[in-house]
C-alpha positions in Angstrom: 19.8 -20.1 14.6 20.3 -16.6 13.2 19.7 -13.2 14.9 19.4 -9.8 13.4 18.4 -6.1 13.0 17.2 -3.6 10.3 17.3 0.3 9.2 16.3 3.2 6.9 16.1 7.1 7.1 15.3 10.2 5.1 17.9 12.8 4.2 20.3 12.9 7.0 17.6 12.6 9.7 16.4 9.4 11.4 12.8 9.6 12.4 11.8 7.8 15.6 8.1 8.5 16.0 7.9 12.2 17.0 11.6 12.5 17.8 13.8 13.5 14.9 17.6 12.9 15.1 19.9 14.4 12.4 23.5 13.5 11.8 26.2 13.8 9.1 25.9 10.1 8.3 25.0 9.1 4.7 21.3 8.4 4.0 20.2 5.0 5.0 16.6 3.8 5.3 15.1 1.4 7.9 12.4 0.2 10.1 11.5 0.8 13.7 9.0 -1.4 15.5 5.5 -0.3 14.5 6.3 0.7 10.9 4.8 -2.0 8.8 2.9 -2.7 5.7 5.0 -0.5 3.4 8.1 -1.2 1.4 11.3 0.8 1.4 13.6 0.9 -1.7 16.9 2.6 -2.0 20.0 2.8 -4.2 22.7 1.9 -1.8 25.6 2.9 -4.1 24.8 6.6 -3.9 22.6 6.5 -0.8 19.7 8.0 -2.7 16.3 6.8 -1.5 13.5 6.4 -4.0 9.9 5.2 -4.0 9.4 1.6 -4.8 8.3 1.0 -8.3 5.7 -1.5 -9.2 8.3 -3.5 -11.2 10.9 -3.4 -8.4 9.3 -4.7 -5.3 9.0 -7.4 -2.7 5.7 -9.1 -1.8 4.7 -11.9 0.6 3.4 -14.9 -1.4 1.1 -15.5 1.6 0.4 -13.4 4.6 3.1 -14.0 7.2 1.9 -15.4 10.6 1.4 -12.9 13.5 2.8 -15.4 16.0 4.8 -18.7 16.3 5.8 -20.8 19.2 9.3 -20.6 20.5 11.5 -23.3 18.9 9.3 -23.5 15.8 10.8 -22.5 12.5 9.3 -19.4 10.8 8.7 -20.3 7.1 7.7 -17.4 4.8 7.7 -17.1 1.1 8.5 -13.9 -0.8 7.9 -12.9 -4.4 10.5 -10.5 -5.8 10.3 -8.5 -9.0 12.5 -6.2 -11.1 11.9 -4.2 -14.4 12.8 -5.9 -17.6 14.2 -2.6 -18.8 17.1 -3.0 -16.3 20.3 -4.3 -17.7 21.1 -6.7 -14.9 24.7 -7.2 -13.9 24.7 -10.9 -13.3 28.4 -11.3 -12.5 29.5 -8.3 -10.4 29.6 -10.0 -7.0 26.6 -12.0 -8.2 28.1 -15.1 -9.7 25.5 -15.3 -12.4 22.4 -14.5 -10.3 19.9 -11.6 -10.9 18.8 -11.5 -7.2 22.2 -10.9 -5.8 21.3 -11.1 -2.0 18.0 -12.2 -0.4 17.5 -13.0 3.3 15.4 -12.3 6.4 16.3 -9.9 9.1 14.8 -9.6 12.5 15.2 -7.2 15.4 13.8 -7.4 18.9 11.1 -5.0 20.0 12.2 -1.4 20.3 15.4 -1.8 18.3 16.1 0.4 15.3 17.1 -1.9 12.5 18.8 -1.8 9.1 20.2 -4.3 6.6 23.6 -2.8 7.0 23.8 -3.9 10.7 25.0 -7.4 11.2 23.7 -10.0 13.7 24.8 -9.6 17.3 23.5 -13.0 18.5 21.3 -11.2 21.0 18.7 -8.8 19.6 19.6 -8.9 15.9 19.4 -11.9 13.5 20.0 -12.6 9.9 19.0 -15.7 8.0 21.4 -17.1 5.4 21.6 -14.9 2.3 20.5 -16.6 -0.9 21.2 -15.9 -4.6 18.9 -16.9 -7.5 17.5 -15.9 -10.9 14.1 -14.9 -12.0 11.8 -17.7 -13.1 8.9 -15.8 -14.6 9.0 -13.1 -17.2 5.9 -10.9 -17.7 6.6 -9.1 -21.0 3.2 -7.4 -21.2 3.7 -5.7 -17.8 7.5 -5.4 -18.1 8.9 -7.3 -15.1 10.7 -10.5 -14.1 10.0 -12.3 -10.9 10.9 -15.2 -8.6 9.5 -16.7 -5.5 11.7 -18.0 -2.6 11.0 -19.6 0.7 13.0 -18.2 3.7 13.4 -19.7 7.1 14.1 -18.4 10.6 14.1 -19.4 14.3 13.8 -16.7 16.9 13.7 -16.5 20.7 10.5 -15.5 22.6 9.5 -11.9 22.3 8.1 -9.3 19.9 10.1 -8.9 16.7 10.2 -6.9 13.5 11.0 -9.2 10.6 11.7 -8.1 7.1 12.9 -9.5 3.8 15.9 -7.7 2.2 16.6 -8.2 -1.5 19.2 -6.7 -3.8 19.5 -6.5 -7.6 22.5 -5.1 -9.5 21.9 -3.0 -12.6 24.4 -1.7 -15.2 23.8 2.0 -15.8 26.2 3.8 -18.2 28.9 1.2 -17.6 28.6 1.4 -13.9 27.0 -1.2 -11.5 24.2 0.3 -9.4 22.9 -1.6 -6.4 19.2 -1.6 -5.8 17.7 -2.7 -2.5 14.2 -3.3 -1.2 12.9 -4.3 2.2 9.4 -5.2 3.4 8.5 -5.8 7.1 6.0 -7.4 9.4 5.6 -7.9 13.2 6.0 -11.3 14.7 5.3 -12.5 18.3 7.4 -15.5 19.3 5.5 -17.2 22.1 7.0 -19.0 25.1 6.4 -22.7 25.4 3.9 -22.4 28.3 2.8 -25.2 30.6 -0.1 -22.9 31.9 -1.8 -20.3 29.7 -0.8 -17.1 28.0 -1.8 -13.7 29.1 -4.1 -11.6 27.0 -1.2 -10.0 25.1 0.3 -13.4 24.5 3.6 -12.3 26.0 3.5 -13.8 29.6 3.1 -17.4 30.6 0.8 -17.9 33.6 1.9 -21.0 35.4 -0.7 -23.4 36.7 -0.2 -25.1 40.1 -1.0 -28.5 41.7 -0.9 -30.3 38.3 -3.6 -28.2 36.7 -3.7 -27.6 33.0 -3.9 -24.2 31.4 -6.5 -23.2 28.8 -5.4 -20.5 26.3 -9.0 -19.8 25.3 -10.5 -19.3 28.7 -7.2 -18.2 30.2 -7.8 -20.3 33.3 -6.3 -23.3 35.0 -8.3 -26.5 35.3 -8.1 -30.3 35.7 
């Protein structure tokens, strides 16, 4: 089982809802719980954030689930693309693979998260990082792509989960590292012998051998 956390910012300021905190740290971009449905792309070599291009992006092959039961493996599939105009550096720390680093990250509710922060075996998880090549080449629209299934098991609670992918490009003889992240919210539900509360976060225990009903949210025979 892997645990994890995620991040990103703008300029030298990290934006936490209405609170803005500025520091002298290099620019990094990331997620805080509640920021979903958009992608973040950045050039990590020079800490310069840039808008995701249509041809460098991450997508979900199918919509991720909003919830899973504790102990059940989360299985999501991502589709990744990069522009055919990029001169891919297949061998600089890549061992012959275009997609140099692809994995899932997850951070527990309320944690500020970034790919640069490692798992702490408590509130931050990483799945195993994979490397692979593009399998489809769309010459008309100018991009290469690949799909990959990713797996995760998390403890009960509310989590921010995102895919993190990296591609290396050769620019004027130098290797430039491009990264993309795309997040969703996941509720990991307790295994409950009664029924779950309306927010699906609390298990209401039934007594005297009664059985819980998650639809009516009552205990019965």
